[in-house]
C-alpha distance (Angstrom), angle and dihedral (degrees) to the residues before:
residue distance angle dihedral
M1 . . .
K2 3.82 . .
K3 3.79 121.5 .
K4 3.78 113.0 -120.5
Y5 3.77 121.2 -149.9
T6 3.80 131.6 175.8
S7 3.81 115.7 -141.8
F8 3.78 122.9 -148.4
G9 3.82 89.9 -144.8
F10 3.81 103.5 -117.1
S11 3.78 134.4 85.4
L12 3.77 132.7 -138.2
P13 3.77 137.7 171.3
L14 3.79 117.3 -86.4
S15 3.79 87.4 -117.9
Q16 3.82 90.0 66.8
I17 3.82 100.7 50.3
Q18 3.77 118.9 113.3
K19 3.82 129.4 -118.6
N20 3.82 112.2 -89.2
Q21 3.82 91.3 21.4
Y22 3.80 125.9 132.8
V23 3.78 117.9 -140.8
Q24 3.79 137.7 174.0
I25 3.80 118.9 -139.0
L26 3.78 107.4 -113.4
S27 3.79 101.7 177.9
I28 3.74 144.3 -11.1
P29 3.80 103.0 -162.5
N30 3.78 104.0 -173.2
S31 3.82 115.6 71.5
N32 3.84 92.6 -144.3
I33 3.80 91.7 50.4
R34 3.83 90.1 45.0
L35 3.80 88.8 55.1
Q36 3.81 91.0 51.0
A37 3.85 90.2 48.3
I38 3.82 91.6 50.5
R39 3.80 89.7 53.7
L40 3.83 87.3 56.3
G41 3.79 90.9 50.0
M42 3.81 94.8 -105.1
T43 3.75 119.7 128.3
E44 3.80 134.8 161.2
G45 3.80 105.7 -72.9
S46 3.80 94.5 27.3
C47 3.80 116.3 133.9
I48 3.79 117.1 -139.7
F49 3.80 138.6 177.7
C50 3.85 123.1 -134.9
L51 3.82 110.1 -130.4
E52 3.83 97.8 174.4
K53 3.79 138.6 -3.5
L54 3.77 127.3 -168.5
H55 3.79 120.4 -158.6
H56 3.80 106.4 -99.0
G57 3.79 87.4 -10.2
P58 3.77 138.3 93.1
V59 3.82 124.3 -44.6
V60 3.81 113.0 -137.6
V61 3.79 111.4 -149.9
L62 3.77 136.8 177.9
I63 3.81 113.3 -124.7
E64 3.78 116.3 178.1
N65 3.84 93.3 -26.6
Q66 3.82 91.8 -46.9
Q67 3.80 124.3 112.1
V68 3.79 112.9 -135.0
A69 3.82 127.2 -177.2
I70 3.80 111.8 -147.1
G71 3.81 118.8 -164.0
Y72 3.79 119.5 -117.3
F73 3.85 97.1 -113.0
L74 3.80 92.6 47.3
A75 3.84 90.3 46.8
Q76 3.83 90.4 52.5
S77 3.80 91.8 63.7
I78 3.80 96.8 49.3
R79 3.84 112.9 88.8
T80 3.82 118.0 -148.7
I81 3.79 139.9 -178.2
P82 3.84 117.6 -141.9
I83 3.82 111.1 -123.5
K84 3.76 140.4 -177.8
A85 3.81 111.6 -120.0
S86 3.80 139.4 150.2
F87 3.77 120.5 -112.9
S88 3.77 132.4 -154.9
K89 3.81 121.7 -175.1
I90 3.78 89.7 -143.2
G91 3.83 100.1 42.4
G92 3.80 103.3 29.3
L93 3.80 119.9 -141.9
K94 3.83 115.1 1.6
């Protein structure tokens, strides 16, 4: 079964998303940053959920039932698209 997401039509850096917001990774432009993101389980097209965000601090996201803290400067370079999605603590993003 395919996952269905609805995009709001605009992109923003991961560092600017809000707490309790779902986003889809649109692009990770720098190859070194892309490699770091892949190690965290985050690739272009991945859908993630923001658990916590500190002003000019790390963004804590949920990726495949794993909490990951992403530093502010790394989060600034990752482009995202806000989406509507359903969330289950047991099953992750649906």
